[in-house]
Structure formats: structure tokens, C-alpha cells
MIKOL-7809 format. One line per 3 residues: number of its first residue (from 0); their letters; for each residue x, y, z of N, C-alpha, C. Coordinates in steps of 0.02 Angstrom, whole numbers, always signed. Layout:
// residues N
NUM> A> X,Y,Z,X,Y,Z,X,Y,Z; ...;
This chain:
// residues 265
0> MKK> -3951,+9034,-4494,-3964,+8965,-4500,-3901,+8929,-4524; -3892,+8866,-4495,-3834,+8836,-4523,-3854,+8757,-4526; -3818,+8718,-4568,-3833,+8649,-4567,-3774,+8613,-4530;
3> TTD> -3790,+8566,-4483,-3751,+8525,-4442,-3729,+8466,-4489; -3675,+8430,-4462,-3652,+8372,-4498,-3699,+8314,-4509; -3747,+8312,-4474,-3802,+8256,-4485,-3859,+8285,-4534;
6> DTE> -3852,+8337,-4558,-3901,+8365,-4604,-3964,+8399,-4563; -3956,+8406,-4492,-4006,+8437,-4457,-3993,+8516,-4472; -4054,+8544,-4491,-4059,+8619,-4493,-4060,+8649,-4419;
9> AYG> -4020,+8699,-4403,-4022,+8737,-4336,-4037,+8811,-4358; -4086,+8826,-4312,-4110,+8896,-4318,-4098,+8941,-4253; -4053,+8981,-4247,-4047,+9014,-4178,-3980,+9050,-4183;
12> PHP> -3968,+9098,-4133,-3913,+9136,-4123,-3850,+9098,-4086; -3868,+9041,-4058,-3816,+9004,-4015,-3838,+8931,-4003; -3793,+8887,-4010,-3807,+8817,-4004,-3857,+8794,-3945;
15> DNA> -3845,+8843,-3889,-3887,+8826,-3827,-3958,+8864,-3833; -3962,+8899,-3889,-4031,+8934,-3896,-4053,+8927,-3973; -4071,+8862,-3991,-4083,+8857,-4064,-4141,+8804,-4063;
18> WHR> -4180,+8809,-4117,-4221,+8757,-4140,-4188,+8714,-4192; -4213,+8650,-4200,-4184,+8602,-4250,-4238,+8575,-4292; -4221,+8560,-4353,-4272,+8522,-4400,-4234,+8468,-4432;
21> HYG> -4267,+8405,-4419,-4236,+8341,-4443,-4289,+8299,-4464; -4288,+8270,-4522,-4336,+8223,-4543,-4409,+8248,-4538; -4418,+8311,-4559,-4486,+8344,-4556,-4510,+8364,-4489;
24> VTS> -4469,+8359,-4433,-4495,+8378,-4370,-4455,+8440,-4344; -4493,+8484,-4329,-4459,+8549,-4299,-4457,+8551,-4225; -4401,+8542,-4196,-4405,+8538,-4127,-4381,+8599,-4087;
27> LLR> -4422,+8620,-4040,-4412,+8685,-4002,-4371,+8669,-3939; -4348,+8596,-3925,-4313,+8587,-3874,-4238,+8621,-3876; -4217,+8648,-3823,-4146,+8664,-3819,-4106,+8609,-3778;
30> PAH> -4045,+8605,-3803,-4008,+8555,-3769,-3997,+8565,-3691; -3984,+8519,-3653,-3971,+8535,-3581,-3901,+8569,-3576; -3901,+8618,-3537,-3832,+8651,-3532,-3794,+8631,-3478;
33> TPQ> -3726,+8623,-3488,-3679,+8592,-3434,-3637,+8651,-3412; -3643,+8679,-3355,-3605,+8731,-3328,-3530,+8725,-3326; -3491,+8775,-3335,-3418,+8774,-3326,-3405,+8822,-3265;
36> PLL> -3403,+8794,-3206,-3396,+8832,-3146,-3325,+8870,-3137; -3322,+8927,-3125,-3256,+8962,-3105,-3268,+8994,-3038; -3220,+8979,-2987,-3223,+9008,-2922,-3165,+9057,-2919;
39> FGS> -3189,+9123,-2895,-3130,+9165,-2886,-3146,+9220,-2835; -3103,+9252,-2808,-3112,+9297,-2753,-3141,+9361,-2774; -3180,+9393,-2733,-3207,+9461,-2740,-3198,+9502,-2681;
42> DQG> -3210,+9568,-2684,-3205,+9611,-2619,-3259,+9588,-2569; -3310,+9555,-2589,-3361,+9534,-2546,-3355,+9451,-2534; -3300,+9427,-2547,-3295,+9357,-2527,-3292,+9315,-2596;
45> NLE> -3293,+9251,-2596,-3279,+9205,-2655,-3347,+9202,-2697; -3334,+9211,-2765,-3391,+9204,-2814,-3379,+9145,-2856; -3436,+9119,-2880,-3429,+9066,-2926,-3481,+9081,-2981;
48> LDI> -3452,+9083,-3038,-3491,+9093,-3103,-3480,+9040,-3158; -3528,+9040,-3210,-3526,+8992,-3255,-3491,+9022,-3319; -3428,+9002,-3334,-3394,+9032,-3388,-3431,+9040,-3457;
51> STS> -3470,+8979,-3462,-3503,+8977,-3528,-3563,+9022,-3534; -3583,+9043,-3475,-3637,+9103,-3486,-3617,+9169,-3458; -3551,+9177,-3466,-3525,+9241,-3440,-3489,+9281,-3496;
54> AVV> -3481,+9344,-3491,-3446,+9387,-3537,-3405,+9435,-3510; -3348,+9449,-3527,-3309,+9511,-3510,-3330,+9571,-3551; -3360,+9621,-3533,-3385,+9675,-3574,-3328,+9731,-3560;
57> VVD> -3299,+9745,-3619,-3244,+9799,-3622,-3270,+9860,-3654; -3275,+9912,-3616,-3309,+9974,-3630,-3258,+10028,-3654; -3268,+10046,-3713,-3241,+10116,-3745,-3166,+10117,-3747;
60> MQN> -3127,+10062,-3752,-3057,+10060,-3758,-3038,+10071,-3837; -3058,+10135,-3856,-3051,+10155,-3926,-3002,+10213,-3936; -2981,+10225,-4003,-2931,+10272,-4021,-2954,+10340,-3996;
63> DFC> -3009,+10362,-4005,-3031,+10427,-3985,-3030,+10436,-3909; -3026,+10385,-3863,-3023,+10398,-3792,-2943,+10377,-3770; -2911,+10330,-3806,-2854,+10306,-3771,-2790,+10320,-3822;
66> HPE> -2798,+10342,-3878,-2735,+10360,-3924,-2712,+10432,-3911; -2646,+10438,-3908,-2618,+10506,-3901,-2639,+10564,-3951; -2668,+10534,-4004,-2690,+10585,-4052,-2769,+10584,-4063;
69> GWF> -2802,+10551,-4015,-2875,+10544,-4022,-2914,+10609,-3991; -2973,+10597,-3993,-3024,+10652,-3975,-3007,+10675,-3905; -3006,+10627,-3856,-2999,+10642,-3783,-2933,+10680,-3773;
72> AQK> -2876,+10654,-3808,-2809,+10680,-3790,-2809,+10746,-3818; -2837,+10762,-3872,-2839,+10830,-3898,-2883,+10873,-3856; -2929,+10844,-3819,-2964,+10882,-3766,-2924,+10899,-3707;
75> GAS> -2870,+10870,-3697,-2832,+10871,-3639,-2840,+10824,-3587; -2880,+10763,-3599,-2885,+10718,-3551,-2822,+10679,-3536; -2821,+10645,-3478,-2763,+10603,-3457,-2758,+10534,-3496;
78> MRA> -2714,+10529,-3536,-2703,+10459,-3570,-2670,+10413,-3520; -2635,+10435,-3471,-2615,+10392,-3421,-2676,+10354,-3391; -2730,+10390,-3372,-2790,+10360,-3350,-2828,+10319,-3396;
81> TRR> -2836,+10341,-3457,-2878,+10300,-3508,-2836,+10242,-3536; -2775,+10243,-3528,-2736,+10182,-3555,-2718,+10135,-3500; -2737,+10153,-3441,-2722,+10106,-3380,-2751,+10036,-3393;
84> PIA> -2808,+10026,-3414,-2838,+9956,-3421,-2806,+9915,-3475; -2760,+9942,-3518,-2736,+9905,-3570,-2693,+9842,-3549; -2642,+9850,-3505,-2602,+9800,-3479,-2647,+9744,-3446;
87> PLR> -2690,+9763,-3403,-2725,+9709,-3371,-2776,+9665,-3419; -2796,+9706,-3471,-2843,+9666,-3521,-2801,+9628,-3565; -2741,+9648,-3584,-2694,+9608,-3627,-2678,+9539,-3598;
90> KLL> -2678,+9540,-3527,-2667,+9478,-3490,-2731,+9438,-3476; -2782,+9477,-3465,-2838,+9438,-3455,-2875,+9398,-3516; -2890,+9443,-3572,-2928,+9423,-3620,-2912,+9355,-3655;
93> PAW> -2850,+9351,-3672,-2825,+9287,-3707,-2847,+9226,-3656; -2828,+9230,-3589,-2832,+9181,-3541,-2912,+9166,-3534; -2955,+9221,-3537,-3027,+9214,-3528,-3059,+9180,-3591;
96> RQA> -3034,+9199,-3654,-3055,+9160,-3716,-3038,+9094,-3715; -2974,+9073,-3691,-2951,+9001,-3695,-2992,+8965,-3651; -3019,+8994,-3598,-3065,+8956,-3538,-3127,+8954,-3568;
99> GGR> -3151,+8979,-3628,-3218,+8971,-3651,-3263,+9027,-3637; -3232,+9086,-3609,-3269,+9141,-3597,-3286,+9190,-3658; -3336,+9226,-3664,-3345,+9274,-3718,-3324,+9340,-3701;
102> VVW> -3307,+9381,-3755,-3291,+9443,-3740,-3333,+9497,-3788; -3359,+9549,-3751,-3401,+9594,-3787,-3366,+9660,-3785; -3358,+9683,-3847,-3330,+9756,-3856,-3386,+9802,-3859;
105> LNW> -3394,+9846,-3812,-3454,+9889,-3810,-3423,+9962,-3816; -3434,+9995,-3887,-3403,+10050,-3898,-3443,+10107,-3926; -3431,+10170,-3915,-3460,+10217,-3953,-3453,+10210,-4026;
108> GIR> -3508,+10213,-4064,-3501,+10211,-4132,-3568,+10249,-4168; -3564,+10315,-4160,-3625,+10347,-4175,-3638,+10360,-4251; -3702,+10378,-4272,-3712,+10402,-4333,-3679,+10461,-4358;
111> ADR> -3657,+10462,-4417,-3622,+10518,-4441,-3665,+10583,-4440; -3734,+10573,-4446,-3779,+10630,-4446,-3798,+10657,-4376; -3783,+10607,-4327,-3799,+10615,-4253,-3870,+10627,-4238;
114> LNL> -3918,+10599,-4279,-3987,+10612,-4276,-4019,+10584,-4214; -3991,+10529,-4183,-4022,+10496,-4127,-3986,+10517,-4064; -3949,+10573,-4063,-3913,+10593,-4001,-3950,+10652,-3972;
117> PPV> -3979,+10647,-3913,-4016,+10706,-3884,-3974,+10764,-3869; -4006,+10817,-3851,-3964,+10877,-3830,-3912,+10869,-3774; -3928,+10832,-3725,-3884,+10822,-3671,-3821,+10790,-3696;
120> VHF> -3823,+10745,-3742,-3767,+10704,-3763,-3719,+10756,-3806; -3753,+10801,-3851,-3716,+10844,-3889,-3681,+10893,-3843; -3718,+10914,-3784,-3686,+10960,-3737,-3632,+10933,-3696;
123> VGK> -3635,+10872,-3673,-3574,+10839,-3636,-3516,+10841,-3682; -3531,+10826,-3746,-3474,+10820,-3792,-3436,+10888,-3819; -3476,+10935,-3808,-3451,+11002,-3835,-3486,+11056,-3794;
126> RGA> -3453,+11085,-3739,-3483,+11141,-3703,-3471,+11206,-3722; -3438,+11217,-3770,-3430,+11275,-3794,-3403,+11279,-3871; -3423,+11339,-3899,-3422,+11351,-3972,-3344,+11328,-4001;
129> GEV> -3297,+11338,-3960,-3230,+11316,-3984,-3208,+11247,-3980; -3255,+11213,-3950,-3232,+11134,-3938,-3249,+11097,-3990; -3231,+11033,-3990,-3244,+10982,-4041,-3292,+10935,-4007;
132> GYG> -3355,+10922,-4046,-3402,+10882,-4019,-3404,+10816,-4049; -3456,+10773,-4030,-3465,+10708,-4070,-3466,+10719,-4138; -3437,+10674,-4184,-3446,+10675,-4256,-3408,+10733,-4283;
135> EHS> -3372,+10779,-4245,-3334,+10831,-4273,-3262,+10817,-4288; -3224,+10854,-4313,-3153,+10843,-4326,-3109,+10880,-4277; -3062,+10850,-4250,-3011,+10880,-4211,-2954,+10911,-4257;
138> PID> -2913,+10954,-4224,-2861,+10987,-4259,-2814,+10937,-4290; -2794,+10884,-4256,-2757,+10823,-4286,-2814,+10779,-4313; -2828,+10775,-4373,-2882,+10751,-4406,-2877,+10686,-4417;
141> HGP> -2905,+10637,-4380,-2913,+10567,-4395,-2986,+10546,-4417; -3022,+10597,-4431,-3087,+10581,-4452,-3137,+10602,-4399; -3202,+10600,-4407,-3251,+10623,-4363,-3256,+10581,-4296;
144> ALV> -3259,+10616,-4243,-3253,+10591,-4173,-3312,+10533,-4163; -3284,+10474,-4152,-3325,+10421,-4132,-3378,+10401,-4171; -3379,+10419,-4245,-3418,+10398,-4293,-3413,+10324,-4310;
147> QGS> -3459,+10278,-4314,-3449,+10210,-4325,-3407,+10202,-4393; -3363,+10160,-4390,-3321,+10146,-4454,-3259,+10190,-4457; -3255,+10246,-4415,-3205,+10288,-4414,-3141,+10264,-4378;
150> WGA> -3084,+10296,-4384,-3026,+10277,-4347,-3036,+10286,-4267; -3066,+10342,-4257,-3079,+10358,-4182,-3123,+10308,-4149; -3171,+10274,-4183,-3214,+10226,-4150,-3183,+10154,-4141;
153> EVI> -3125,+10146,-4185,-3094,+10081,-4179,-3069,+10059,-4112; -3069,+9996,-4096,-3026,+9982,-4033,-2957,+9993,-4041; -2926,+10015,-3988,-2853,+10035,-3995,-2808,+9964,-4011;
156> SEL> -2752,+9978,-4048,-2719,+9926,-4082,-2696,+9878,-4030; -2676,+9904,-3964,-2646,+9860,-3923,-2705,+9800,-3895; -2759,+9812,-3911,-2812,+9758,-3890,-2850,+9739,-3948;
159> PPE> -2816,+9698,-3992,-2863,+9683,-4048,-2913,+9628,-4038; -2975,+9645,-4058,-3023,+9596,-4049,-3012,+9535,-4094; -3040,+9473,-4065,-3038,+9410,-4099,-3102,+9404,-4145;
162> PAD> -3094,+9368,-4199,-3157,+9351,-4236,-3220,+9329,-4203; -3213,+9293,-4152,-3267,+9265,-4115,-3298,+9313,-4060; -3260,+9368,-4051,-3287,+9418,-4001,-3349,+9450,-4030;
165> IQV> -3388,+9481,-3991,-3450,+9519,-4001,-3432,+9588,-4002; -3454,+9627,-4059,-3443,+9704,-4050,-3512,+9732,-4062; -3520,+9784,-4018,-3577,+9820,-4009,-3565,+9893,-4007;
168> CKH> -3608,+9936,-4051,-3593,+10009,-4044,-3651,+10039,-3996; -3630,+10084,-3959,-3674,+10115,-3917,-3683,+10192,-3938; -3737,+10224,-3904,-3753,+10293,-3922,-3759,+10336,-3861;
171> RLS> -3754,+10307,-3806,-3761,+10336,-3740,-3717,+10323,-3692; -3705,+10351,-3635,-3659,+10328,-3582,-3678,+10250,-3573; -3737,+10233,-3558,-3761,+10164,-3550,-3761,+10123,-3622;
174> GFW> -3731,+10068,-3612,-3736,+10026,-3679,-3801,+9992,-3692; -3853,+10000,-3652,-3914,+9972,-3653,-3969,+10009,-3686; -3947,+10070,-3719,-4001,+10119,-3743,-3989,+10121,-3820;
177> DNE> -4045,+10121,-3853,-4054,+10134,-3926,-4003,+10086,-3960; -3998,+10029,-3939,-3956,+9975,-3981,-3976,+9900,-3967; -3943,+9856,-3984,-3960,+9786,-3982,-3922,+9741,-3930;
180> LDS> -3889,+9778,-3887,-3845,+9742,-3834,-3882,+9687,-3797; -3946,+9711,-3765,-3981,+9667,-3723,-4004,+9605,-3762; -4029,+9620,-3827,-4055,+9554,-3862,-3992,+9512,-3884;
183> ILR> -3940,+9536,-3900,-3888,+9492,-3915,-3860,+9451,-3857; -3854,+9483,-3791,-3836,+9448,-3735,-3891,+9389,-3720; -3950,+9404,-3719,-4003,+9363,-3709,-4002,+9293,-3758;
186> GQG> -3991,+9322,-3818,-3994,+9271,-3875,-3931,+9222,-3868; -3874,+9250,-3838,-3818,+9206,-3828,-3815,+9167,-3760; -3873,+9175,-3725,-3875,+9149,-3664,-3833,+9176,-3607;
189> ITS> -3810,+9230,-3609,-3770,+9268,-3566,-3798,+9296,-3508; -3783,+9276,-3445,-3818,+9293,-3392,-3774,+9341,-3338; -3710,+9327,-3347,-3658,+9360,-3301,-3612,+9396,-3341;
192> LLF> -3603,+9464,-3316,-3558,+9516,-3350,-3503,+9540,-3304; -3441,+9542,-3332,-3384,+9564,-3299,-3362,+9629,-3328; -3360,+9683,-3303,-3350,+9750,-3332,-3279,+9771,-3329;
195> AGI> -3255,+9792,-3384,-3193,+9825,-3389,-3189,+9882,-3437; -3139,+9931,-3432,-3133,+9980,-3476,-3135,+10054,-3451; -3166,+10101,-3484,-3164,+10169,-3460,-3229,+10197,-3487;
198> NTD> -3252,+10246,-3449,-3222,+10272,-3390,-3266,+10242,-3328; -3235,+10228,-3280,-3264,+10184,-3218,-3328,+10226,-3198; -3326,+10291,-3195,-3381,+10330,-3166,-3431,+10346,-3222;
201> RCV> -3423,+10335,-3279,-3465,+10362,-3334,-3500,+10297,-3368; -3469,+10285,-3428,-3501,+10231,-3468,-3495,+10155,-3439; -3440,+10149,-3401,-3437,+10079,-3365,-3499,+10078,-3318;
204> FST> -3498,+10123,-3275,-3545,+10123,-3213,-3612,+10122,-3244; -3629,+10168,-3297,-3694,+10173,-3320,-3718,+10104,-3352; -3678,+10073,-3385,-3695,+10016,-3416,-3702,+9964,-3361;
207> LQD> -3651,+9958,-3317,-3667,+9901,-3263,-3732,+9914,-3228; -3753,+9979,-3210,-3813,+9993,-3167,-3866,+9969,-3209; -3870,+9982,-3271,-3928,+9963,-3314,-3934,+9889,-3323;
210> AAF> -3874,+9851,-3323,-3874,+9777,-3325,-3899,+9752,-3268; -3885,+9778,-3216,-3915,+9760,-3142,-3987,+9764,-3147; -4012,+9826,-3173,-4088,+9835,-3172,-4121,+9785,-3219;
213> LGY> -4081,+9763,-3266,-4112,+9710,-3317,-4098,+9644,-3291; -4074,+9631,-3235,-4070,+9560,-3205,-4007,+9527,-3225; -3954,+9558,-3248,-3891,+9521,-3259,-3854,+9517,-3196;
216> DCV> -3810,+9468,-3187,-3762,+9471,-3133,-3701,+9512,-3153; -3681,+9558,-3110,-3639,+9611,-3127,-3575,+9604,-3088; -3511,+9607,-3111,-3449,+9605,-3076,-3405,+9663,-3110;
219> LLR> -3387,+9711,-3064,-3338,+9764,-3088,-3265,+9744,-3084; -3225,+9742,-3127,-3161,+9718,-3118,-3117,+9786,-3117; -3113,+9803,-3046,-3089,+9868,-3035,-3015,+9887,-3062;
222> DAC> -2973,+9833,-3065,-2895,+9849,-3085,-2901,+9847,-3164; -2957,+9832,-3199,-2955,+9835,-3270,-3003,+9893,-3295; -3018,+9936,-3249,-3060,+10003,-3258,-3022,+10058,-3245;
225> STP> -3036,+10120,-3275,-3000,+10176,-3257,-3045,+10242,-3267; -3014,+10298,-3247,-3054,+10359,-3266,-3009,+10424,-3245; -3010,+10475,-3278,-2973,+10536,-3265,-3001,+10567,-3204;
228> SPA> -3052,+10551,-3185,-3086,+10586,-3122,-3047,+10574,-3058; -3063,+10614,-3004,-3021,+10601,-2945,-3025,+10534,-2913; -2985,+10506,-2877,-2986,+10442,-2847,-3053,+10425,-2806;
231> YVS> -3078,+10476,-2774,-3133,+10465,-2733,-3191,+10454,-2773; -3192,+10469,-2836,-3257,+10455,-2874,-3252,+10382,-2888; -3199,+10348,-2907,-3192,+10274,-2914,-3211,+10238,-2851;
234> RAI> -3188,+10261,-2795,-3208,+10238,-2731,-3281,+10234,-2717; -3312,+10283,-2735,-3387,+10293,-2732,-3418,+10245,-2777; -3392,+10237,-2837,-3427,+10187,-2885,-3412,+10115,-2856;
237> HFL> -3358,+10102,-2832,-3345,+10033,-2806,-3395,+10021,-2744; -3408,+10068,-2702,-3450,+10062,-2656,-3525,+10053,-2677; -3546,+10086,-2726,-3612,+10081,-2749,-3621,+10015,-2783;
240> VAQ> -3577,+9997,-2820,-3585,+9930,-2855,-3587,+9873,-2804; -3542,+9878,-2757,-3554,+9825,-2704,-3609,+9832,-2656; -3637,+9893,-2648,-3698,+9902,-2606,-3768,+9883,-2643;
243> CHG> -3762,+9898,-2704,-3832,+9896,-2744,-3831,+9860,-2799; -3779,+9844,-2839,-3783,+9820,-2904,-3745,+9749,-2919; -3707,+9727,-2872,-3669,+9663,-2886,-3607,+9652,-2844;
246> FVA> -3545,+9651,-2880,-3486,+9628,-2848,-3429,+9671,-2873; -3375,+9678,-2839,-3314,+9714,-2856,-3261,+9660,-2852; -3219,+9652,-2899,-3166,+9601,-2899,-3109,+9632,-2944;
249> TAA> -3066,+9593,-2960,-3005,+9610,-2999,-2994,+9564,-3056; -2964,+9593,-3113,-2944,+9548,-3166,-2883,+9497,-3139; -2844,+9516,-3093,-2792,+9478,-3062,-2822,+9416,-3039;
252> ALN> -2874,+9422,-2997,-2903,+9370,-2961,-2934,+9320,-3003; -2962,+9354,-3064,-2989,+9308,-3116,-2940,+9272,-3152; -2883,+9304,-3167,-2829,+9267,-3192,-2801,+9210,-3159;
255> TAI> -2794,+9222,-3086,-2771,+9167,-3054,-2817,+9109,-3052; -2887,+9124,-3053,-2937,+9069,-3049,-2936,+9032,-3115; -2930,+9073,-3170,-2915,+9038,-3234,-2861,+8992,-3239;
258> ASH> -2804,+9010,-3211,-2750,+8972,-3218,-2762,+8911,-3183; -2791,+8914,-3119,-2810,+8852,-3073,-2853,+8805,-3114; -2905,+8839,-3154,-2959,+8804,-3187,-2923,+8763,-3246;
261> HQE> -2867,+8790,-3276,-2835,+8752,-3329,-2796,+8696,-3300; -2766,+8703,-3239,-2730,+8650,-3209,-2774,+8590,-3193; -2831,+8608,-3170,-2880,+8548,-3140,-2918,+8514,-3202;
264> S> -2919,+8549,-3262,-2953,+8519,-3321,-2913,+8465,-3350;
């Protein structure tokens, strides 16, 4: 709840989704929304979205996945692959924010006691007695792997979140299970999601797929996603997204459109 300059009380998560109380009247009317159109190219032709109801969802760009001393690196995963989205995102995110778009950081941030993680999640994180699993300590010890508030769960330093960005912890490959992501997006009036981050074939695709099932507009930014998996796996994901769940585009095309949008404004 906050008070506006004319002493009207506002109740809601976003200006476009709020009740107002003034002079004893509680108004349930929402203000009329004015779209901010942005036209850009995709692999399936030109797309137009509303910047003000869209968000770039950045998945798992965290120390434990992207830092040379993180959990993944100590397991032997390719840092070249997991760090590949950093450069495109460093270019895209400032321009996207300046255009009025919102950024959602969707990261693993598990409970220290791991009580809400089912056996399959424990197993995927640790397939043998000699391995390091979720919430456990690696030989180069920066704290428990991917526990909320730990070094490993933090966004990598090359991509510092801004205060206005939205940060959501997840506990599954999909960011829509056992957390508040869906209610936050709906409360903010966000209907279109542009996906970036890692891994293309795991957390990014799982979250995108669930988003499509829930009715969100989905765009995969293929040059701002990556995975250590073989290249044919990413090609399969791109095919499935375009065939069943939404659109495949690039951060480069989005940047070009944003630059043109600024020139026209």
C-alpha cells in the first residue's frame, strides 16, 4: 500500500492492477492501459509485443553454474557454455530496461534443509556417493550449493540485477513449481515472456513450456541461451518451441528493434 501525491490510497502490486481509495470511496477500477508496441523479427516472421506487459526472464545465471569455482565447474561442466549468455545479456538488459521492459531473475534458491526437494531432484544433483549434491559443499568451498542467500545462488557479478528487477527463487527445473512466480507475473500484468539463460534444454525449456501451458506468450532468445549439451539438443528445443509453445528469436533482433524504438520516440 502506498499514498499518491493527491492523498489517494493505492492498494495493489502494480499501478495497472490496483484499487484506489479517495474521499471515502474505494474504487475497484483499473486505469486504462496504453500499450508500448515493439516490432522485431523472429525465426517465424515479425512479432509485435507490448513492452509494458513483457518481461525478459533470465534463468540461472548464478555463481554455482557460471563461475569457474562454482558447483557446476567443480563437477566438470563447460564454463564456456554456461557463460555464453553473459555478453548478449550485458548488451540487451540495459536497453530493455531503458525501453520500459521488466527483468525477472529466476534462480535456484533452495532451502538449506532441502525438505521440499523430491528424490528425483536429489538424484539429478548427485548420482553417486562421491559427488556433491544440492545444498552440499564442494571442495573449493563457497558455501552450500544453490542454497538461497549463499554465494552460489547469487547472480554472477557480470550481470548485476537492478533494484527494480524482480527476483524469484525456484526449486525445480521449471520456475513455476512450488513458488510465487505465476502470481507475481499476473499481479504485475505481465503476459509476454522472453527467455534467456541456462540451460536451454533444462531449466529454460521447462519454464518456457510451463509458461505456455499457463497461457503466457513465450519467446526463446536463442543467442542469449546456452547449454553444455550437444548442439543437436538445442536445435531440437528450438524446433519444439516454434512448433508447440511460441516463438524463437534473438537478443540481437530485440536490440535492433529497441534502438529503432528509441529513435522513433
